[in-house]
C-alpha positions in Angstrom: 6.8 0.8 16.7 9.2 -0.8 14.3 7.9 1.3 11.5 8.4 4.4 13.6 12.0 3.4 14.4 12.7 2.6 10.8 11.3 5.9 9.7 13.4 7.9 12.2 16.6 6.0 11.1 15.9 6.8 7.5 15.3 10.5 8.3 18.5 10.6 10.4 20.5 9.4 7.4 18.9 12.1 5.2 19.5 14.8 7.8 23.1 13.6 8.2 23.7 14.4 4.5 22.0 17.8 4.9 24.2 18.6 7.9 27.3 17.6 5.9 26.3 20.2 3.4 25.6 22.7 6.2 29.1 22.3 7.6 30.6 22.5 4.1 28.8 25.8 3.5 29.8 27.1 6.8 33.5 26.3 6.0 33.2 28.0 2.6 31.6 31.1 4.2 34.4 31.2 6.8 37.1 31.0 4.2 35.5 33.4 1.8 35.2 36.1 4.5 38.9 36.1 5.3 39.1 33.3 7.9 41.5 30.4 7.8 41.5 26.8 9.1 43.2 27.9 12.3 40.1 29.8 13.4 37.8 26.8 12.9 36.6 24.7 15.9 38.3 21.6 14.6 37.9 19.5 17.7 34.2 20.3 18.0 33.6 19.6 14.3 35.4 16.3 14.3 33.7 15.2 17.6 30.3 16.1 16.4 30.8 14.7 12.9 32.1 11.4 14.2 29.3 10.9 16.7 26.7 11.8 14.1 28.1 9.4 11.5 28.4 6.5 14.0 24.8 7.0 15.3 23.5 7.5 11.8 25.0 4.2 10.6 24.2 2.3 13.9 20.5 1.5 14.0 20.3 0.7 17.7 19.8 4.3 19.1 17.9 6.2 16.3 16.0 8.4 18.9 19.3 9.5 20.5 20.8 10.2 17.1 17.7 12.2 16.2 18.1 14.5 19.2 21.8 14.9 18.6 20.9 15.9 15.0 18.7 18.7 16.3 21.3 19.9 18.8 24.5 19.6 16.7 24.2 22.6 14.4 23.6 24.9 17.3 26.6 23.5 19.2 28.7 24.0 16.1 27.5 27.6 15.6 28.2 28.4 19.2 31.7 27.1 19.0 32.2 28.9 15.7 31.1 32.2 17.2 33.9 31.9 19.7 36.4 32.3 16.9 34.9 35.6 15.7 31.7 37.2 14.5 30.5 36.8 10.9 27.1 38.2 9.9 26.5 35.3 7.5 26.4 33.0 10.5 22.9 34.4 11.2 21.7 32.9 7.9 23.2 29.5 9.0 21.4 29.8 12.3 18.0 30.2 10.5 18.9 27.2 8.3 19.6 25.1 11.4 16.1 25.8 12.6 14.5 24.8 9.3 16.4 21.4 9.2 14.2 20.1 12.0 11.2 20.1 9.7 12.4 16.9 8.0 11.0 14.9 10.9 7.5 16.4 10.5 7.2 16.5 14.3 6.1 19.8 15.8 7.7 18.9 19.1 11.1 18.7 17.5 10.5 21.9 15.6 9.5 23.6 18.9 12.7 22.3 20.5 14.8 23.6 17.6 13.0 26.9 17.8 13.9 27.2 21.5 17.5 26.4 20.8 17.5 28.9 17.9 16.2 31.6 20.3 18.7 30.8 23.0 21.6 30.9 20.5 20.3 34.2 19.1 20.0 35.8 22.5 23.5 34.6 23.4 24.9 36.0 20.2 23.1 39.3 20.7 24.5 39.6 24.3 28.1 39.0 23.0 27.7 41.5 20.2 26.1 44.1 22.4 28.7 43.6 25.1 31.5 44.0 22.5 29.7 47.2 21.3 29.6 45.8 17.7 25.9 46.4 17.5 25.3 49.0 20.2 21.7 50.1 20.6 20.4 47.3 18.4 20.0 44.5 20.9 16.3 45.0 21.4 15.5 45.2 17.7 17.7 42.2 16.9 15.9 40.1 19.6 12.6 41.2 18.2 13.6 40.1 14.7 14.7 36.7 16.1 11.4 36.3 18.0 9.3 37.2 15.0 11.3 34.8 12.7 11.0 32.1 15.4 7.3 32.5 15.6 6.9 32.6 11.9 8.8 29.3 11.5 6.7 27.7 14.2 3.5 28.8 12.6 4.6 27.7 9.1 5.8 24.4 10.5 2.6 23.7 12.4 0.6 24.4 9.2 2.9 22.3 7.0 3.0 19.3 9.4 -0.8 19.2 9.8 -1.3 19.4 6.0 1.2 16.6 5.3 0.1 14.4 8.1 -3.6 14.9 7.1 -2.8 13.8 3.6 -0.8 10.8 4.9 -3.5 9.9 7.3 -6.1 9.8 4.5 -3.6 7.8 2.3 -2.9 5.3 5.1 -6.7 4.9 5.8 -7.2 4.3 2.1 -4.3 1.8 2.0 -5.7 0.0 5.1 -9.1 -0.2 3.5 -7.5 -1.6 0.3 -5.4 -4.1 2.2 -8.5 -5.2 4.2 -10.4 -5.7 0.9 -7.5 -7.6 -0.6 -7.3 -9.9 2.4 -11.0 -10.7 2.3 -10.9 -11.6 -1.4 -7.8 -13.7 -1.2 -5.5 -11.7 -3.3 -1.7 -11.8 -3.0 0.4 -9.0 -4.5 3.9 -9.9 -5.7 7.0 -8.1 -7.0 10.0 -9.8 -8.5 13.2 -7.6 -8.6 15.4 -8.7 -11.5 18.4 -7.0 -10.1 18.5 -8.9 -6.9 16.4 -11.9 -8.2 14.3 -11.5 -5.1 10.5 -12.2 -4.9 8.4 -10.2 -2.4 4.9 -11.4 -1.6 2.1 -9.8 0.5 0.9 -11.6 3.6 -2.0 -13.1 1.6 0.3 -15.8 0.4 0.1 -17.4 3.9 -3.7 -17.8 3.6 -3.2 -19.2 0.0 -0.4 -21.7 0.6 -0.1 -22.1 4.4 3.5 -20.8 4.2 4.8 -17.4 5.4 5.8 -14.8 2.9 9.4 -15.0 4.1 9.5 -18.6 2.7 9.4 -17.3 -0.9 12.6 -15.5 -1.5 12.6 -16.3 -5.3 10.3 -17.8 -7.9 11.8 -21.3 -7.4 10.1 -21.6 -4.0 6.7 -20.8 -5.5 7.2 -23.0 -8.6 7.8 -26.0 -6.3 4.1 -25.7 -5.2 2.8 -25.7 -8.8 1.1 -28.9 -10.0 3.6 -30.6 -12.4 1.1 -30.7 -15.2 0.7 -26.9 -15.1 4.4 -26.1 -14.6 5.3 -25.6 -18.3 2.5 -23.1 -18.6 3.8 -21.1 -15.7 7.4 -21.2 -17.0 6.2 -20.0 -20.4 4.5 -17.0 -18.8 7.8 -16.1 -17.0 9.5 -16.1 -20.4 6.8 -13.9 -21.9 7.2 -11.4 -19.2 11.0 -11.3 -19.0 12.0 -11.9 -22.7 8.9 -10.7 -24.6 7.9 -8.1 -22.0 4.3 -9.1 -22.3 1.5 -8.9 -19.7 0.3 -12.4 -18.8 -2.9 -13.8 -17.4 -3.2 -17.5 -16.7 -4.8 -20.0 -14.4 -3.1 -22.9 -12.8 -3.1 -25.2 -9.7 -1.1 -24.9 -6.5 -0.6 -27.5 -3.8 -1.1 -26.1 -0.3 0.9 -27.3 2.7 -2.2 -29.2 3.8 -2.0 -31.2 0.6 -5.2 -29.6 -0.9 -5.2 -28.3 -4.4 -6.3 -24.8 -5.1 -6.7 -22.9 -8.3 -5.1 -19.5 -8.7 -5.1 -16.8 -11.4 -1.8 -15.1 -12.0 -1.7 -11.6 -13.5 1.8 -10.3 -14.2 3.1 -7.1 -15.7 6.7 -6.2 -16.6 7.8 -2.8 -15.4 10.4 -0.7 -17.3 12.4 2.3 -16.3 12.6 5.6 -18.2 15.3 4.1 -20.4 13.1 1.2 -21.4 15.1 -1.3 -19.3 13.2 -4.1 -17.5 13.6 -3.6 -13.8 11.0 -5.8 -12.1 7.9 -7.8 -12.6 4.8 -7.2 -10.5 1.2 -8.5 -10.3 -1.3 -10.4 -8.2 -2.2 -14.0 -7.4 -6.0 -14.5 -6.9 -7.5 -17.6 -5.3 -10.2 -18.7 -7.8 -10.8 -22.1 -6.3 -14.4 -21.5 -5.4 -15.2 -19.9 -8.8 -13.4 -22.8 -10.6 -15.4 -25.3 -8.6 -18.6 -23.5 -9.5 -17.5 -23.5 -13.1 -16.7 -27.2 -13.1 -20.0 -27.9 -11.3 -22.0 -25.9 -13.9 -20.1 -27.7 -16.7 -20.9 -31.0 -15.0 -24.6 -30.2 -14.8 -24.6 -29.2 -18.4 -23.4 -32.6 -19.5 -24.8 -34.9 -16.8 -28.2 -36.1 -15.6 -28.9 -34.6 -12.2 -30.7 -37.7 -10.9 -28.4 -40.6 -11.9 -25.2 -38.7 -12.4 -24.8 -40.3 -15.8 -23.9 -38.3 -18.9 -26.8 -36.7 -20.7 -27.7 -36.5 -24.4 -25.6 -33.4 -24.9 -22.5 -35.1 -23.6 -23.4 -38.3 -25.6 -23.6 -36.2 -28.8 -20.3 -34.5 -28.0 -18.4 -37.8 -27.4 -19.9 -39.3 -30.6 -18.5 -36.4 -32.6 -15.1 -36.9 -30.9 -15.1 -40.6 -31.7 -15.9 -39.9 -35.4 -13.2 -37.3 -35.6 -10.7 -39.9 -34.3 -11.8 -42.2 -37.1 -13.9 -44.7 -35.0 -16.1 -47.1 -36.9 -18.0 -50.3 -36.0 -20.4 -48.7 -33.5 -23.5 -50.2 -31.9 -26.1 -48.1 -30.3 -28.4 -49.7 -27.6 -31.7 -48.1 -26.7 -32.9 -49.4 -23.3 -36.4 -48.9 -21.9 -37.5 -50.2 -18.5 -40.5 -52.4 -18.7 -43.6 -51.5 -16.6 -41.8 -48.6 -14.9 -45.1 -46.7 -14.5 -46.3 -49.5 -12.2 -43.4 -48.8 -9.8 -44.2 -45.1 -9.6 -47.9 -45.7 -9.2 -47.4 -48.4 -6.5 -44.5 -47.0 -4.4 -44.3 -43.3 -5.4 -41.9 -41.3 -7.5 -39.2 -41.2 -4.9 -38.9 -45.0 -5.0 -39.0 -44.8 -8.8 -36.2 -42.3 -8.8 -34.2 -44.5 -6.5 -34.8 -47.5 -8.9 -33.5 -45.4 -11.8 -30.3 -44.6 -9.9 -29.7 -48.2 -9.1 -30.4 -49.2 -12.7 -28.0 -46.6 -14.0 -25.3 -48.0 -11.7 -26.0 -51.6 -12.7 -26.0 -50.8 -16.4 -22.6 -49.0 -16.1 -21.0 -52.1 -14.7 -22.0 -54.2 -17.8 -20.0 -52.2 -20.3 -16.3 -51.4 -21.0 -14.6 -48.1 -20.0 -14.3 -47.3 -23.7 -18.1 -47.5 -24.1 -20.5 -44.7 -23.2 -23.8 -44.7 -21.3 -26.3 -41.9 -20.9 -29.8 -41.3 -19.5 -31.9 -40.1 -22.4 -34.9 -39.2 -20.1 -37.5 -40.9 -18.0 -36.7 -44.6 -17.9 -34.8 -44.6 -21.2 -31.0 -45.1 -21.5 -28.6 -45.1 -24.3 -25.3 -47.2 -24.6 -22.8 -46.7 -27.3 -20.5 -49.6 -27.9 -17.3 -48.7 -29.8 -15.3 -51.2 -31.8 -18.2 -53.5 -31.7 -20.3 -55.7 -34.0 -23.8 -57.3 -33.8 -22.5 -60.4 -31.9 -20.8 -58.3 -29.3 -23.9 -56.1 -28.9 -26.0 -59.1 -28.5 -23.7 -60.4 -25.7 -23.9 -57.1 -23.9 -27.7 -57.1 -24.2 -28.0 -60.6 -22.7 -25.6 -59.6 -19.9 -27.8 -56.6 -19.1 -31.0 -58.6 -19.0 -29.3 -61.2 -16.8 -28.1 -58.5 -14.4 -31.6 -56.9 -14.2 -33.0 -60.3 -13.2 -31.5 -59.8 -9.8 -34.1 -57.9 -7.6 -33.4 -54.3 -6.6 -33.7 -53.2 -3.0 -34.8 -49.5 -2.7 -35.7 -48.1 0.7 -36.5 -51.6 2.1 -38.7 -52.4 -1.0 -37.8 -55.4 -3.1 -38.4 -54.5 -6.7 -38.1 -56.5 -9.8 -37.2 -54.9 -13.2 -36.8 -55.9 -16.8 -35.8 -53.9 -19.9 -36.5 -54.0 -23.6 -33.4 -53.3 -25.6 -33.2 -52.1 -29.2 -29.8 -52.3 -31.0 -28.7 -50.5 -34.2 -25.3 -51.5 -35.6 -23.5 -49.0 -37.8 -20.4 -50.5 -39.5 -19.1 -47.1 -40.6 -20.5 -44.9 -37.8 -21.6 -42.3 -40.3 -25.2 -41.7 -39.3 -26.3 -38.7 -37.3 -27.1 -39.4 -33.6 -30.8 -38.6 -34.0 -31.1 -41.1 -36.9 -29.2 -43.8 -34.9 -31.5 -43.2 -31.9 -34.5 -43.5 -34.1 -33.4 -46.8 -35.6 -32.4 -48.2 -32.2 -35.8 -47.1 -30.8 -37.6 -49.0 -33.6 -35.7 -52.1 -32.6 -36.6 -51.5 -28.9 -40.3 -51.5 -29.8 -39.8 -54.7 -31.7 -38.3 -56.2 -28.6 -41.4 -55.1 -26.5 -43.7 -56.6 -29.1 -41.8 -59.8 -28.7 -42.8 -60.1 -25.0 -40.6 -57.6 -23.2 -37.3 -58.4 -21.4 -35.9 -59.0 -24.8 -33.6 -57.4 -27.3 -33.8 -56.9 -31.0 -31.4 -55.6 -33.7 -32.3 -53.2 -36.4 -30.2 -54.3 -39.4 -31.5 -51.9 -41.9 -31.0 -48.1 -41.9 -34.2 -47.6 -44.0 
């Protein structure tokens, strides 16, 4: 309903401008054909003009203004006829009929056609009675009726064509809006002239705030995670100053306190003179895809059973440490003693549970700067940074002491022990595979020494 009222008000203002031209043309015709201002219906013109202007500017009664717009040219022409006959007024009468087409409402065109016919009949009666067109009344009326019917037929065809096109466009727009709502997309436009930001209703689903809460970019920037704010501000500079299209991902904090990931696409829009007039684009909620991406990355670098880093992550971090100039590294190769007996006696699900508990217990024996990973099966690696043989020996003893405490897995009391091989690298220059091989040799030496032991490989050969 509000859209209908707004549309009528807009068309009233357009028609008011057209009628102003209509009255100006009528005045010009009157003066060019020998009339003067004294012959004009001044009071009627002023009254009609004042009422139309007031109703056109005042939004409260747009339907009343619309009907008066339809009636006013006929009232004016009838009052003008009282001052004398001018054949050119018949052209203005036809123009008055055509102005009703602006509303694209066949009912209003029909009303205007009825007023047109009544005015034409009235004029014909006056002219025939004054014997200014004797014997032509019937032919004149026939001309008016034919023209009236032609305009009605033309109007009906035009209105149906336009409304049909609009209907298809609106259905397409509704379908697009429905799609956008379902895929969590918010469209936005930033007008540089008024510094006003306009957002589609999708922003409510994204942030929990209504679109009206975001009158400018500052309100939206307040929701950006502080760590991502410089990136967003840089993108604004690129669009406004460099006039570049931007594509970036950043985090927003919803009103609920949750963090969501969004993708911003922005495009600067220029006018025909090459001046920047506004920015426009979309905000897409990519939280789910971002979480899937992070989960896939997690799986790529972590063991799915224990949650510990895997060999790929271990290798990546070792390269990072070396690039940062780290030296004095000790690699520990840990193998659980008699783990096969646990699987054979209690089943693999209990064995898996023991590995999970073991991974957690090993993690508590090292520093945050150290690194642990599950190599596979019952084998684990620990990288001690800024370490030496003495420190590595201390950690190995601490691990064996912690494993001496029984494990409780699904109501089963399990005892575990590990053989630990240590390779100390003072310069950290060996490849990971070589370090693992040397630590593995030391681990087998520990097993040969009676298990639940540790041994240090002191030679890289």
